[in-house]
C-alpha positions as CSV (number, residue, x, y, z in Angstrom):
1,X,-36.7,-3.1,-5.9
2,X,-35.2,0.2,-4.1
3,X,-31.8,0.2,-3.2
4,X,-30.7,1.0,0.5
5,X,-28.0,3.8,1.3
6,X,-24.9,2.2,2.7
7,X,-24.7,5.2,4.7
8,X,-27.8,7.3,6.2
9,X,-27.3,9.5,8.3
10,X,-30.3,10.9,10.3
11,X,-31.3,14.1,12.4
12,X,-27.6,13.9,13.7
13,X,-26.6,16.8,16.7
14,X,-23.1,17.2,17.7
15,X,-22.3,19.3,20.4
16,X,-18.9,20.8,21.7
17,X,-18.7,22.7,25.0
18,X,-22.4,24.4,25.0
19,X,-21.8,24.9,21.0
20,X,-23.5,23.1,18.3
21,X,-21.7,21.8,15.7
22,X,-24.0,19.7,13.7
23,X,-27.7,20.7,13.6
24,X,-29.7,17.6,13.0
25,X,-27.8,16.6,9.6
26,X,-29.4,14.1,7.6
27,X,-27.6,12.4,4.1
28,X,-27.8,9.6,2.6
29,X,-24.9,7.6,0.5
30,X,-26.1,5.6,-1.7
31,X,-23.8,1.9,-2.9
32,X,-21.6,3.0,-5.9
33,X,-21.6,6.6,-5.4
34,X,-19.2,9.1,-4.8
35,X,-20.7,11.9,-2.4
36,X,-18.6,15.1,-2.1
37,X,-19.4,16.6,1.6
38,X,-18.1,20.2,0.9
39,X,-17.7,23.1,2.7
40,X,-15.1,26.0,4.5
41,X,-13.3,25.8,7.6
42,X,-15.2,25.2,10.5
43,X,-18.3,23.9,8.5
44,X,-18.6,20.7,10.5
45,X,-17.5,19.2,7.4
46,X,-14.9,16.6,8.9
47,X,-16.6,16.9,11.7
48,X,-19.5,14.8,10.1
49,X,-16.5,12.3,8.9
50,X,-15.6,11.4,11.9
51,X,-19.1,10.3,13.6
52,X,-19.4,8.3,10.4
53,X,-16.4,6.4,11.1
54,X,-17.4,5.9,14.6
55,X,-14.4,7.6,15.9
56,X,-17.0,9.8,18.0
57,X,-20.6,9.4,19.4
58,X,-23.0,12.5,18.8
59,X,-25.8,13.9,21.1
60,X,-28.4,12.3,19.1
61,X,-29.6,11.0,16.1
62,X,-28.5,8.1,14.3
63,X,-25.9,7.0,11.8
64,X,-26.5,3.8,9.7
65,X,-23.9,1.9,7.9
66,X,-24.8,-1.0,5.5
67,X,-28.2,-1.0,8.2
68,X,-26.6,-1.4,11.1
69,X,-26.9,2.1,13.7
70,X,-23.2,2.8,14.7
71,X,-24.8,5.3,17.3
72,X,-26.3,2.7,19.7
73,X,-24.1,-0.4,18.1
74,X,-22.3,-2.7,20.9
75,X,-18.1,-2.5,20.4
76,X,-18.1,-5.4,18.9
77,X,-20.6,-4.5,16.3
78,X,-19.0,-1.1,15.5
79,X,-15.6,-2.7,15.3
80,X,-16.9,-5.2,12.7
81,X,-19.1,-2.6,10.7
82,X,-15.2,-1.0,10.3
83,X,-14.2,-3.9,8.3
84,X,-16.3,-2.9,5.6
85,X,-15.0,0.6,5.7
86,X,-11.0,2.2,4.6
87,X,-10.3,5.7,5.2
88,X,-7.6,7.8,4.3
89,X,-7.1,10.6,6.6
90,X,-5.5,14.4,5.8
91,X,-2.3,13.8,7.0
92,X,-2.0,10.1,6.1
93,X,-1.4,8.8,9.1
94,X,1.1,6.5,8.1
95,X,3.7,4.8,11.4
96,X,6.6,6.7,11.0
97,X,8.4,3.3,12.0
98,X,7.2,1.2,9.7
99,X,8.0,0.5,5.9
100,X,5.1,1.8,3.5
101,X,4.6,-2.2,2.6
102,X,4.1,-2.8,6.9
103,X,1.6,0.4,7.0
104,X,-0.7,-1.0,3.8
105,X,-0.2,-4.8,5.3
106,X,-1.1,-4.0,8.9
107,X,-5.1,-4.1,8.4
108,X,-5.1,-7.4,7.0
109,X,-2.4,-8.7,9.6
110,X,-4.7,-7.5,12.7
111,X,-8.4,-8.1,10.6
112,X,-7.2,-11.5,8.8
113,X,-6.2,-14.7,9.5
114,X,-3.9,-14.8,6.1
115,X,-0.8,-16.3,5.0
116,X,1.7,-14.0,5.6
117,X,2.5,-14.8,1.6
118,X,-0.7,-13.9,0.7
119,X,-0.7,-10.8,2.7
120,X,2.8,-9.4,0.6
121,X,1.0,-10.5,-2.6
122,X,-2.0,-8.2,-1.7
123,X,0.2,-5.5,-0.5
124,X,1.9,-5.1,-3.7
125,X,-1.5,-5.4,-5.6
126,X,-2.7,-2.4,-3.2
127,X,0.4,-0.6,-3.5
128,X,0.1,-0.9,-7.5
129,X,-2.9,0.2,-7.8
130,X,-1.8,3.7,-6.5
131,X,1.3,3.9,-8.0
132,X,3.7,3.1,-5.4
133,X,4.9,-0.2,-6.8
134,X,8.2,0.5,-6.4
135,X,8.1,2.1,-2.6
136,X,7.5,-0.8,-0.4
137,X,10.5,-0.9,1.5
138,X,10.7,3.0,1.7
139,X,9.8,4.8,5.2
140,X,7.4,7.6,5.6
141,X,10.0,9.9,6.0
142,X,11.4,9.2,2.5
143,X,8.1,9.6,0.9
144,X,7.0,13.3,-0.6
145,X,3.7,14.6,0.7
146,X,1.5,13.0,-2.6
147,X,3.3,9.6,-2.4
148,X,2.1,9.7,1.4
149,X,-1.5,10.2,0.3
150,X,-1.6,7.7,-2.0
151,X,0.4,5.2,0.6
152,X,-2.6,6.0,2.8
153,X,-5.0,5.3,-0.1
154,X,-3.3,1.8,-0.4
155,X,-4.1,1.0,3.5
156,X,-7.7,2.6,2.9
157,X,-7.8,-0.1,0.3
158,X,-6.1,-3.2,2.2
159,X,-9.6,-4.9,3.5
160,X,-11.4,-4.3,0.2
161,X,-13.6,-2.3,1.6
162,X,-17.0,-1.1,0.4
163,X,-16.8,2.6,1.9
164,X,-14.2,4.8,1.2
165,X,-13.4,7.7,3.0
166,X,-11.5,10.5,2.4
167,X,-10.8,13.8,4.7
168,X,-9.4,16.5,2.6
169,X,-7.1,14.0,-0.1
170,X,-5.7,17.4,-1.8
171,X,-4.7,19.4,1.8
172,X,-1.1,20.7,1.3
173,X,-0.4,19.2,-2.0
174,X,0.5,21.3,-5.3
175,X,-2.0,21.6,-7.8
176,X,-0.2,19.3,-9.9
177,X,0.0,16.7,-7.0
178,X,-3.4,17.3,-6.1
179,X,-4.4,16.2,-9.2
180,X,-3.2,13.2,-9.5
181,X,-4.9,12.2,-6.3
182,X,-8.2,13.3,-7.6
183,X,-7.3,11.5,-11.0
184,X,-6.7,8.1,-8.9
185,X,-10.0,8.6,-7.3
186,X,-11.4,8.5,-10.5
187,X,-9.2,5.1,-11.5
188,X,-10.6,3.7,-8.1
189,X,-13.7,4.8,-9.1
190,X,-13.6,3.0,-12.4
191,X,-12.0,-0.4,-10.8
192,X,-14.6,-0.6,-8.3
193,X,-17.7,0.5,-9.5
194,X,-20.3,-1.0,-6.6
195,X,-17.7,0.7,-3.7
196,X,-19.4,4.0,-2.0
197,X,-16.9,7.0,-1.7
198,X,-17.1,10.2,0.5
199,X,-14.6,13.1,0.0
200,X,-14.8,15.8,2.3
201,X,-12.8,19.0,1.0
202,X,-13.0,22.7,0.6
203,X,-11.3,22.5,-2.9
204,X,-14.6,23.4,-5.6
205,X,-12.6,21.7,-8.8
206,X,-11.7,18.9,-7.2
207,X,-15.4,18.4,-5.8
208,X,-17.0,18.9,-9.4
209,X,-14.4,16.5,-10.7
210,X,-15.1,13.2,-9.0
211,X,-18.5,13.4,-7.4
212,X,-21.8,12.4,-8.2
213,X,-23.3,14.3,-6.0
214,X,-22.0,17.1,-4.1
215,X,-23.0,18.2,0.2
216,X,-22.7,21.7,0.7
217,X,-21.7,22.3,4.8
218,X,-22.5,25.1,6.2
219,X,-22.3,26.3,10.3
220,X,-23.1,22.7,11.0
221,X,-26.1,22.4,8.2
222,X,-26.3,20.9,4.8
223,X,-27.5,23.6,2.5
224,X,-27.9,21.6,-0.2
225,X,-27.1,17.8,-1.6
226,X,-27.5,16.5,-5.1
227,X,-26.0,16.6,-8.6
228,X,-22.6,18.5,-9.7
229,X,-25.4,20.8,-11.8
230,X,-28.2,21.1,-9.3
231,X,-25.4,22.4,-6.6
232,X,-24.5,24.9,-9.8
233,X,-27.4,26.2,-10.5
234,X,-28.4,26.7,-6.5
235,X,-29.6,30.3,-5.9
236,X,-29.0,29.6,-1.8
237,X,-27.2,32.6,-1.2
238,X,-24.5,31.1,1.0
239,X,-23.7,28.5,-1.8
240,X,-23.6,31.1,-4.1
241,X,-20.8,33.2,-2.1
242,X,-18.8,30.0,-1.7
243,X,-19.1,28.9,-5.3
244,X,-18.3,32.4,-6.6
245,X,-15.8,32.6,-4.1
246,X,-16.8,35.9,-1.8
247,X,-15.5,36.5,0.9
248,X,-17.3,37.5,4.3
249,X,-18.0,40.8,4.9
250,X,-15.4,42.4,7.3
251,X,-16.8,42.8,10.8
252,X,-15.9,45.8,12.9
253,X,-13.5,44.3,15.1
254,X,-11.9,42.9,11.8
255,X,-11.4,47.0,10.9
256,X,-10.8,48.0,14.2
257,X,-7.6,45.2,13.7
258,X,-6.7,46.1,10.4
259,X,-6.2,49.7,11.3
260,X,-4.4,49.1,13.8
261,X,-1.9,47.1,11.7
262,X,-2.1,49.7,9.4
263,X,-1.1,52.2,12.0
């Protein structure tokens, strides 16, 4: 029996101020799959993620999460769907006035009727899963960048989501800490084999380490979506340029600007 996608994006078009950001994007994410959305700055990858989360509505197209079209559903239906999703935002988005434990416990207190003792136990478990068992009484200002990222992941896991989404998980981190975040994602894949994971990143090494499949996005279009091997062997010139880290040619305006700097 065919397995239905956990996430299915169909012909998604997004326009900001008469500028088309996403140009008919279509993409499926299967249950238990880690899909990496890879692209450079301004490619549209974070815009795609925001629409998958339901933070914005597109001009046209459909986004099915567990079979529910979140583009055309009611706010109540959207909120129900969101309960099955956990999100780790690029800036961590922790509440500075709350301890790490209270940040992680917040979704449980807002969306469940669990006893406080149960919430505290679940919070400790989630913090242990991300390596922050001893930091529950810390405040975000007392954490390093990598620890903030881990705390954000713990909060994203609080409701035992079926879908886990990351926006640039290693952004702003040094290579060693970033490698630790990659390993954390791999550990979560092993611990929760049925959970679908979507990671938005521009980091090549990270993408090819954690992904089951990769979608390369450029100028609002998906150039290729396939296995790591399929992406590596792509003959698409723009994909090859990105993978080989070849800069764009300097245009005339840029040349004139550089010449003025040199003068």
